[in-house]
C-alpha positions as CSV (number, residue, x, y, z in Angstrom):
1,S,26.3,-21.5,-60.2
2,G,25.6,-19.9,-63.5
3,T,27.1,-20.3,-67.0
4,I,30.6,-20.2,-68.4
5,P,31.0,-16.7,-69.9
6,A,32.0,-16.5,-73.6
7,D,34.5,-13.8,-72.6
8,T,36.6,-16.5,-70.9
9,G,38.0,-17.1,-74.3
10,K,39.7,-13.7,-74.3
11,L,41.9,-14.7,-71.4
12,S,44.8,-15.7,-73.7
13,Q,47.4,-15.8,-70.9
14,L,45.3,-18.2,-68.8
15,T,47.2,-21.5,-68.1
16,W,44.8,-23.3,-65.7
17,L,41.0,-23.0,-65.5
18,Y,39.4,-24.9,-62.7
19,L,35.6,-24.9,-62.9
20,Y,35.2,-28.0,-60.8
21,N,32.0,-28.5,-58.8
22,N,30.5,-25.0,-59.4
23,R,27.0,-26.1,-60.4
24,L,27.5,-24.6,-63.8
25,S,24.7,-25.0,-66.4
26,G,24.2,-24.0,-70.0
27,T,26.5,-24.9,-72.9
28,V,30.3,-24.8,-73.2
29,P,31.1,-21.7,-75.2
30,A,33.1,-22.1,-78.4
31,Q,35.4,-19.2,-77.3
32,L,36.9,-21.5,-74.7
33,G,38.9,-23.0,-77.5
34,D,40.6,-19.7,-78.1
35,I,42.7,-20.0,-74.9
36,S,45.8,-21.3,-76.6
37,G,48.1,-21.3,-73.6
38,L,45.7,-23.4,-71.4
39,S,47.5,-26.4,-70.0
40,E,44.7,-27.7,-67.6
41,L,40.9,-27.4,-67.7
42,D,38.8,-29.0,-65.1
43,M,35.0,-28.8,-65.7
44,S,34.1,-32.0,-63.8
45,D,31.1,-32.3,-61.5
46,N,28.9,-29.6,-63.0
47,Q,25.4,-29.6,-64.7
48,L,26.3,-28.4,-68.2
49,A,24.1,-29.3,-71.1
50,Y,25.7,-31.9,-73.4
51,P,25.4,-30.9,-77.1
52,R,22.5,-32.6,-78.8
53,S,22.0,-30.7,-82.1
54,S,24.6,-30.5,-84.8
55,E,25.1,-26.8,-84.1
56,E,25.6,-27.3,-80.4
57,R,28.1,-30.2,-81.2
58,D,30.0,-27.9,-83.6
59,E,30.3,-25.2,-80.9
60,Y,31.3,-27.8,-78.3
61,N,34.0,-29.3,-80.7
62,R,35.4,-25.7,-81.3
63,A,35.6,-25.3,-77.5
64,M,37.2,-28.7,-76.9
65,R,39.9,-28.3,-79.6
66,I,42.3,-27.2,-76.8
67,C,41.9,-30.7,-75.4
68,R,42.9,-32.6,-78.6
69,G,46.2,-33.2,-80.3
70,A,49.9,-33.0,-79.3
71,G,50.6,-30.5,-76.6
72,S,47.0,-30.1,-75.8
73,A,45.5,-29.2,-72.4
74,T,44.6,-31.8,-69.8
75,C,40.8,-31.7,-69.7
76,L,38.9,-33.2,-66.9
77,G,35.1,-33.9,-66.8
78,V,34.9,-34.2,-70.6
79,P,35.5,-37.1,-72.9
80,P,37.7,-39.2,-73.0
81,D,38.3,-38.5,-69.3
82,G,34.7,-38.7,-68.3
83,C,31.3,-36.9,-68.6
84,S,30.9,-35.5,-65.1
85,A,30.8,-31.9,-66.4
86,F,27.4,-32.7,-68.0
87,A,24.0,-33.5,-66.4
88,D,22.3,-36.8,-67.2
89,V,25.0,-38.3,-69.4
90,K,27.6,-41.0,-69.0
91,L,30.7,-42.0,-70.9
92,S,29.9,-44.2,-73.9
93,V,31.1,-47.8,-73.7
94,T,31.4,-48.1,-77.4
95,D,33.0,-44.7,-78.1
96,P,35.0,-43.2,-75.2
97,N,35.2,-39.9,-77.0
98,K,31.6,-39.1,-76.4
99,C,28.9,-39.2,-73.8
100,V,25.5,-40.8,-74.1
101,L,22.2,-39.8,-72.6
102,C,21.1,-41.8,-69.6
103,D,17.6,-43.1,-70.3
104,D,14.9,-43.5,-67.7
105,Q,15.7,-46.6,-65.7
106,T,12.1,-47.4,-64.8
107,A,11.7,-50.1,-67.4
108,G,14.8,-51.9,-66.1
109,L,13.7,-51.7,-62.5
110,V,10.2,-53.0,-63.4
111,L,11.9,-56.0,-65.3
112,V,14.0,-56.8,-62.2
113,G,11.0,-56.6,-60.0
114,V,9.0,-58.9,-62.2
115,C,11.8,-61.4,-62.3
116,I,12.1,-61.4,-58.5
117,L,8.3,-61.9,-58.3
118,I,8.4,-64.8,-60.7
119,G,11.2,-66.3,-58.7
120,I,9.3,-66.0,-55.4
121,V,6.2,-67.5,-57.0
122,A,8.3,-70.4,-58.4
123,L,9.8,-71.0,-55.0
124,A,6.4,-71.0,-53.3
125,A,5.1,-73.5,-55.9
126,F,8.1,-75.7,-55.4
127,V,7.7,-75.7,-51.6
128,C,3.9,-76.5,-52.0
129,F,4.8,-79.4,-54.3
130,I,7.5,-80.8,-51.9
131,V,5.1,-80.5,-48.9
132,R,2.5,-82.6,-50.8
133,H,5.1,-85.1,-52.3
134,P,8.0,-85.4,-49.8
135,A,9.4,-88.5,-51.6
136,A,10.1,-86.4,-54.7
137,L,12.4,-84.0,-52.7
138,K,15.5,-86.3,-53.1
139,R,15.0,-86.7,-56.8
140,W,14.4,-82.9,-57.3
141,V,17.5,-82.0,-55.2
142,S,19.7,-84.4,-57.1
143,T,18.4,-83.2,-60.5
144,A,19.0,-79.6,-59.5
145,A,22.5,-80.4,-58.3
146,I,23.3,-82.2,-61.6
147,L,21.9,-79.2,-63.7
148,I,23.9,-76.7,-61.6
149,N,27.0,-78.8,-62.0
150,H,26.5,-78.9,-65.8
151,A,25.9,-75.1,-66.0
152,Q,29.2,-74.5,-64.0
153,T,31.1,-76.8,-66.3
154,A,29.7,-75.1,-69.4
155,S,30.6,-71.7,-68.0
156,I,34.2,-72.8,-67.2
157,L,34.6,-74.2,-70.7
158,A,33.2,-71.1,-72.3
159,S,35.5,-68.8,-70.3
160,M,38.6,-70.8,-71.5
161,R,38.2,-69.6,-75.1
162,L,39.3,-72.9,-76.5
163,D,40.1,-73.3,-80.2
164,W,40.4,-76.3,-82.5
165,P,43.9,-77.6,-83.1
166,R,45.5,-76.2,-86.2
167,S,46.0,-79.7,-87.6
168,L,42.2,-80.2,-87.7
169,L,41.5,-76.8,-89.2
170,A,43.8,-77.2,-92.2
């Protein structure tokens, strides 16, 4: 545990630096980018602070210059490999060279819970309706089967990515 010392950048003959799973916190010091002979850096599975301000981002970019370009070090736990070196961030889907902050997932869980509750209420209402009107069951089941069949057909057609023939487009 602890932080990455800035003096690590003075270790110019260092070729491998394995900081894997050490419960490190704090920021990545810019001096880390001064280790020109580094061939492998593993910072994965730590609790480092991902840079949020422009100053922190500049310092982080100076530190990670050893991971970019031809002949650069293999860097694990940092983009584009992943974001496991940092706490509370995940690799961005839209830009694999940066991490994004994981928002609180409470709203998503509440939405899923509400949808499940609505589904249960709808099922209970359907069962009550069928108990009172058993003759309608056959019609409802056949209607539901037709709607499900149509939905499956539409999803199959959509997944085929069909295009109009060129002769019609011209």
